[in-house]
N, C-alpha and C positions, 0 to 999 in steps of 0.2 A: 820683641815682637811675638805676637801670638799667632802663628800661621796655621795651627791645627784646627782651631775652632771653626773658621769659615768652611774648611773642607769637610769637617765632621757634620756641620749643619746642612751642607749641601747633600751629603750622603743620606742623612736622615730624611730630608725632604724627598729625595728620589725614592727611598724605600717606602715612605708614606704614600707617595703617588702610585708606586707599583702595587702596594697593598690595596689601595683604593680601586685600582683597575681590576685586580684579581677578584676583589669582593663584588665588583659590578658584573664581571664575567660569570662568577658563581651564581649571583642573584639572577642573571639573565638565563643561565642554564637551568636553574631550579624552577624558573617560571615557565619555561617552554612546555613541559608536560601539561601544566595547568591550562596554558593557552590552547594547546592542541585539544584537550578534553572539552574546554568550554566552547570550542567551535566545531566539535565533532558532529553534533546533531543539528544540521542545517538543512532545511527543506527548500524546494524550489517554489517560487511564486507562480501563480496561475499564468502570468504574462510570460515568464521564462519557459514554462512548460509548453505553452502555445507556440512560442517562437522556435523551440528546439525539437518538439515532437509532433506538431501538427494539431489541428483542431479536434481530432477524434479522441484525444486523451484529455481527461478532465480531472481536476483536483477538488476534493471536498473543501468548502470554504473553511479556512483555518482561523476560526474564532477562538476565544479563550476556552470554551467548553471542549472543543476538539483537541486543542493543544494539551489540555489537562488529561484527556483520555489517552492520548499518545504517550504522554509522560508516564502515566501509571502502568500502562502495558509494557513499556520498555524497562521499567525499574526492576532490577533483579530482586529487590526486597519485597515486592508485592506478593501477598499470599495468593494461593490458587483461587480461593473463593472470591477475593476482590478482583483478581485477574479476569475470571470468567464474567463477573458482573459488569465490569467496565468494558471488556471486549464485546459483550452483547450490546452494550449501548452504542459503541462505535459501529458495530455491524448494522444495527438498525438505521443509523444515519446514512451509511453507505448504500444500503439496500433502497432506502427511500429516494435517495438522489439518483440511483440507478434506474428506478422506476420512472423518474422524471425524464429520463433520456428516451423512453419508449415513444413510438408515434401515437398521437391522439387524433381524434376526429370530433367535429362538432356534434353536440347532442342536446336537443331541447326536451325538457321535462316539465310536467305540470305539478305545481306545488299544492299542498293541502288547501290553500286559499283560492285555488283556481288560476293563479298567475302562471305564466310561462317563464321558465328559467333557462337561459342559454348557457349550457355547460359543455363538458367534454367527456369523452369515454375512450378507452383503448381502441385503437384502429383494428387490431386483429388479436388472435389468441396468443397467450404468453406461456412460457414454462421456464423452470429453473433447471440447471444442471450443475451438480457439485462435483468437484474433483476430489475423490477420496484420498486421504481421510480428512485433512484439515478443512477442506471445503464444506464438509458436513456441519461444521460449526456455524455456518451462515444460513443453513436451511430454515431454522426456526424463525430467524429474523424475516426471511421472505414469507413464510407462512403467516406470521403476525400481520404482515401488510396485505397479503393476498391469500385469504383463508382457504380457497379451494384450488390453488395453483398446483399443477402437476410438476414433479421433480424427478429428473433423470440423474444417472450417476456415471462417472468415468473413473477408472482406476489406472493410474500411470505409475509404473515402477522404473527405477534406474538399474541397469545391469551392474552387478557388483564389480565386474572386471573392467568393462569398457565405459561405465557410467552413462551409457546411452539410454535415453528414456524410451519406454515402449508401453503401449496400451495393452493391458491384460484383461480388462473388463469394461463393457459399455452397455448401458441399458437406457433407452429413451422412450417417450411416448411415440406411438406408431406414426402420428402425423407431425412429428417435430419439424419436418421440412417446411411446413406452412406456418410455423410459429416464430415469435420473437423469443430469443433465448437469453436468459441471464446466466452467464457462466460464472460460478462462484469459486474463488480461490484466494485465500487471505494473504499468503506470503509469496511474492514473486521475486526470486533472487537472480535467476538466470533467464527465465522465460521459456526454457526447454519443455517443461511439463505443459505449459499452456499451448505451445506450438502443436504438440501432439494431440491435445484435447480438441483444439480448433479444427485440425485436419480431420479428426473422426467426425465432428459435427458436419463438416462440409461433405464428407463421404455419405452422410445420411441426408443430404439435400438441403442443409441449412445455408442460405447465402451469408457470405462474410458480413455484409452490412446489417444483417439481422441478429448479430451476436453482440451482447454487451458484457464485457468482463467486469465483474464486481470484485474489487480487490481492496485490502486494507493497507498493505505495505509493499512498496515496489522500489527496486533499485533502478537508477538511471540506465544501467546496462541492459536490464531486463526489458524496460520500457522501449528502448531503442530496438532491441531484437524483435519484440512482438509488433511494434508499429511498422518496422521495415517489412516484416513477413506478411502482415495483414493490415494494410493501411486503411481499409474501409471499416474495420471493426472498432467499436467504441470501447474505451477503457475508462473506468471510474475508480479512482483510488484516493486514499486519504493523505498519502504522503509519498514523495519521491526522495529517497535517501540512500546513500551507498551502503549503509549497514542495515540489513533487514533483521527483525527479531525472529530468527529461525526456530526459536524454542516455542513458538506460538502453539502449534498443534499438541506438543507434549504437555505443555502447561495447561492448556484449555481442557484437554481430556484426562489430565491427571496421570499421564504415563511417564513423567520425567523422573 
């Protein structure tokens, strides 16, 4: 009788099964980083934003053009010249949508043919305020849309030891309290800088409801912080994502 063969075959089968399981585990482990990376860049839908943060925060419509711009700006291999070119395109889209959030009033005009056209015009004066330095990247986009608009500036710095944000410089039009204000700040990671800037605007007589934050990239944490502190202020951003491209200012101005 040959009793060794069945035992040997059984052992080989078990080893084969064990090897298969190990290969599956290794394959699963190897695939995990790829799966994490592939799901890393996920933005909220407008419906999710409205449900979680309220109606005063709005997302730029995520069409194929906007998705491409976001991709190029986030790509570490993008050259500075391309980065600036595509960032300016995204800034222009965000600024134009921000202007769409301003209050308008009816306005009838006479056309060259003598017909009356029922149109719209801004309800009151507007101005821009950029948070130095990265916010200055958005100034030209605003001027391209509103050629004579006045622009103020705010400089907010973080303390090297406490990391607390403090305002070190602010300059606005004298009548800013009677204007609609487009506050420009491209990257919002924590929201602390924006909180300080809005508080300064309020100290100068600007009602919270008259401020529109024009932003390119915002984290969910920052959005929640700002919305909680200033629920009447409008926020317009192109994307809500937990990882913000904090290299934006350095790459845009060529200081990286």
